[in-house]
Structures are given as C-alpha cells and as structure tokens.
N, C-alpha and C positions, 0 to 999 in steps of 0.2 A: 681792365681795358683789353681790347682786342687789337692786334696788329694786322693790318692788311697791306699787301704789296701787289702792285700790278706792273709786271715787267713787260714792256713793249719793245718793239724793234728799235724805236728811236728815243722814247722817253720812259722813265720808270717813276711811278707814284707810290708814296708810302703814307700811311695814315694810322693814327690811333683812334679807335672807335669806341665810344661809349655804347654798349649793347642795349642799355635801357632806353636811351633817347635816340639811338641811331644817329649820333652826332659825332663828327670828326673833331676831336679835341686838338690834335696836332696833325699837320700834313705838309708834305713837301714834294717837289718834282725835281728829278735829276736826269741828266742825259745818260742813256744806256750806251756803254762803250761800243764803238763800231770796229769791226774787224778783229775783235779780241779772240784769243785762243780760249779753250775751255778753262785752263788754269787761270788766265787773266780775268776771265768773267767771274769765276768763283771768288777770287781775291777781291774783286770789286764788290761783289754781293756782300761778302763778310764785312768789309770796311764800311759800306753804305749802311747796313743794318746796325752795326755797332755804333756808328756816329749818330744815327737817328735815335737809338735807344739810350744814349748816354744820359744817366740820371733818372731813367725810368725803371721801376722795379715791379710794377703791377700788371705785367702782361700775362693774360690768361691763356692765350692761344695765338698762333700765327697762321695766317692763310696767305698763300701766294698764288697768283694767277700769272701764267706765262704763255706767250704766243707760241703755240706749237702742239704737237701730238703728245699728250701726257697720259700715262697708264694709270690704272687704279692705285698702283703702288707709289705714284709720284715720280716716276721715271720719265724724263723728257726724251722721247725716242727720236723726235725730229722737230726742228723749228725752221720752216721755210725761209723766214727772214733773218734768222740767226744761225747760219749753217754750222758754227762751231759746236752747237749744242746737240750732240748725237749720243744717244744711249746714256744720258746723264742721270744718275740716281740722285736727283736733286733733294727729294724729301729726306732720304737717309743722310745725305751730307749735311743738311740743315739741322737735323735731329742730333747730330754729333756736336753741334755748336751751341744749341739752346735747349733749356730744360723743359720748356712748355710744349703742349701738343701742337703738331704742325700738319697742315694740309697743303698739298700742291696740286693744282688743277689747271686746265686750259683757261686762258684769259676770258674767252667768251662764256665758258661755264660759270665762272665766278660772277661775272657781270649779270648774267641771266638770273643767278640766284638772288642778287640784290633786287632786281626788278620784280621777281616773283615774291620774295618775302615781304618787301616793304615799298615797292615801287609801282611801276605802271601796270604790272600784271598781278598785283596782290589780291585781286578779287576773283581769280580763276585758278584752276588746277592744271591746265594744259596750255602751253604757249611755246612759240618759237621766238628766240631772241637772235637778232642779227646785228653785228657791229661792223660799221663801215669806217675804216680808217686807213692806216698804212697798208694793212691787209683787210681781208673780209673774213670774219669769223661767225660762227653760229652755235647755238646751244638749244637743247630741247628740255622742257619741263613736262613730264607726263605723269599724271596722277599725283601731282605734288612732289615729285622727285626728279632730280637730274637724271635724264636718260642718256647714259654714256655709251650704250651698245656693248657688245661682247668684249672689245679690246680697248674701250675708252674713247673712241674717236667719233661717236655719233654726233650729228648736228653740224658738221663742218661744211656748211653750205657754200663757203668760199671756194671749195674745190669741187663743186658740182659742175659738170660740163653743161654749158649753155650754147656752145657754138660748135657744131659737128664739122663745119667746113674749115675751121682754123688750122693753120699749118705751124704756127708758133714762130718765134724768132730764133735765129741761129744760136745753138747752144742751150735752148730752153729745155728743161727736163720734160718728158712726155706728160707727166702728171699735172703740169701747169698749163698745158695747151688747151685753149678754149674754155677755161673754167671761169666762173663768175668773178673771181678776184681780179682777173686780167681785164675786166670791163668796168668794174665799179669801185675798185680800190683807189687809193690816193694817186698812184702813178698813172692809172688809166684815166682818172678824172682830169689830170693836168694835160695828158696827151690829147685828150678829146678837146679841151679848151684851146690848146695851142694850134690844133688842126683847124678848128672853126674860126679862129681869129683871122686866118688868111682869107676866109670868105666874107668877113665883115670888117672892111678897112676902117669903118667909123667906130669900131669898138674901142672902148677906153683901154682894153687890154693890149692893144697894139703898141702902146707907149710905156708899158711897165711890165716888169717880170710877172709871169703867170704863176701865182701861188694859190693855195686854198683861200687865203685871206683876201687877196686881190680879186679872185673869182667871186667870192661871197659878196664883196662890196659892189662889184659890177652887176651881179645878179640882183641885189637889192635895189640898185639904181635903174633896173630895167634894161640893161645891156642885152642886145639880141644874141650875141655870141654866147654869153654866159647862160642865158635862158635856154637856148637850144642844147647846150652841153648838159645842163641839169635835166632837161626833158629826156635826153638819151639815157643818161645814167638811171633815172627813175624807171624808164621803160625796161631796160635790161634787168635791173634789180627786181622789178615786178614779175618778170618771166620766171626768175629763180624762185621767188616767193610763191607764185602760183603752182609751180611744180611740187614744192614741198607741202603746201597745204592740201593739194589734191591727193597726195600720197598719205598724209598723216591726219588730215582733218582737225588741225588744232584750232582753238577758239580765238586766240589772240596772237598777233605778230608784233613784237616790239622792235623798233629800229633805234639803234644808238650808235655811239662812236663819234669821232671828231668831225666827220663829214656831215652827219645829221645835226650836230651842234652848229656847224657853219651854215647849214641850209635847213632851217626848221620846217620849211614847207615840204620837204622831201617825202615824209610818210604819207601825206595826203595825196601827193602825186603818184606814189607807188600804189596806194589803195585804188585810185581811179582805174589804173590799168589792170590790177588784179580783178576788179569787178567785171571788167570786160572779158578777161581771158579765163577766169575760173569757171568750173562747172556751175550752171545756174543754181543748182541746189545749195551750193556753198557761197556763191559770189556775194550775196548781200549779208551773209552772216559773219564773214571774216572781218575782224577788226584790226586795223593797222594803228599802232600807237607809238608816239615818240617816247623814248626812254626818259624816265623821271630823273635819274641821277647824272646823266651826261657823262663826262669823262672820268668821274670818280666812282662810277658803278663798280668797276673792277676791284678797287680798294675796299669798298663797303661790302661787296659780295664775298670777297676772299675772307675778310674778317668774320662775317656771319657764318660762312660755310665751315670755317675752322671751329667755331663754337658749336654749330648744329651737328657737325660730324662727331664731335666729342660727346654730345648729349645722346646721340644714337648709340655710340659704342657703350656708354655707361649704362643705358637702359637695356641693351642687349646682354651685358655682363651681369646685370642685377639678378 
C-alpha cells in the first residue's frame, strides 16, 4: 500500500492507496491547525500520521503534497497560507520518523501527477493543472514529467500577475498584489459574491451567510448574483490560462480543486473565454477538462509520485 497525504491550509487528507487498482482503501480528513508554530505543526503531523497508520504495516512509500514552495530536496521554503512553515526540511524530518521512501512536493504538483497518470490528462504527455481552492496552485507536465523549473517552483499560476493596476491592501506583501489568486481563490470568490449581492436585492444570498456552499446552491438555482460572480471568476481565470497556454502551448488544461467541485460548469465557461482570447492558431486546439479525482487528487497523486520516484531511482541505480 502507498500512503498519500495532502496538507492544505485548512484541511488535510490522508489515504492508503492500492497502486494496482488506484483505489483508496482507507481515507480520512482532519483540520489543519491554524496559527501553529513550526514545532506545533510538526508535532501535529507526527501524531496524525501515527494515528492513521496504527495497525498498518504494509506501507511501501509515503508521498506528501503541501501548499507552498517546495524544493527538489523536500524543503518547504515558503507557504503563503501557512506562514510558520519557512525553510522547513520536511522530507528529512519525515525520513527520520519512518523507514519507507518519502517524497514531499507542492500540492498542485502531486494533484497534477494523479490527473496525468490515471485521471483527466492520462491520454496526453503535456498539460497544465490548475487547482482552485483556498489558494490557487498550478503544475506543469511536460514530456510526461513534472516540470518543476530550476528551483522547483514552476507552474505556480496562482502568483502570476493578472492586474497591473492593483495597489493591494494595506500590509499586503508585494508578491501578492495583482496576482491570479487574489481574484479567483476562495476569499476572492466570496468577496465578489458579497459585493454583487448589494446590487441584487432579490438574491437569496441577501438572507443567508455567503459561503462556497450557499453560493453554489444559489448558482444552481439560477440566482443572478451568483451567476454574475462565477462569470467574473471564469473570465479572470481564463485570462490567466490564456497567458500560460500562449507561452507554453500545452495540449490540455485540467481544472480541479474545491471551487471546481462546487461549480462543475466552470471549466466550460473558462474554455469559452480562452477560445476568444487565445491566438487563433491555438484557440480551437486547447482543451479545458474538469479534474477526474476532485478533492482527493492530491492524496492519490502524492502516493503515486512516491512510488514512481522510487522506481526512477531504482532504475537509475541499476
């Protein structure tokens, strides 16, 4: 069995994967601690993993995806939504606890690996994966391999600048001003909905808290405020996608994450704008696909990447 872990800013998922059937035999979701120090975070990780593995002895490898900038060596250099994780040698720390091979990578990279290996992009060798959730992440598969760039940070479309006129909020770090995540991430989605509700007094959202769940229900019911909000998010997301595919000419773009799960029509809305804004030679050829695995792509991909990385190392050493 392979152990996959997907550590997000708000929730962490764990699963034991049968690599032959690509089936999760056991899985669980726990809350990621908020405001924890590095020491508190590591203590929580150790306790969570040991509790999940209690009674399990057949783990072949462990793969971990984590929201942040992760080097080839498995060092979490920076995590925008988990500021306590700075220069954390996470893979080395985990390797001191467990005897099996361990891989640590960015959460979007591992989710992309799941979609490429056995999911929505399994029929191509080049694709862009974008995850829309609490944050906005991205990953690139080029020539059948994860393309991480020189330092390990390639594909992070969430921090691509899409608004050159933005001034940012007071205290906002410059690297977050005008970037895609500030317009299509969860917080931006809810800000957009709350703003639009004031213009649509008949919206059902005027009488209930605006959450992703309530927004999705209103959207499905045809609520005008919800519809306009998603149209805006799809448009901004499409501008980011258009920029990337124009630069890299990938064959397929896979959209995943919690926001896409809540709004399954989003990929088709994004594709419509991409076809309007992309170069004519590319516009009709770019395929936008909804992620196959949904919110468990990170767990499945982390587990498979741990196995596949070990296979590569073994073949290299042979």
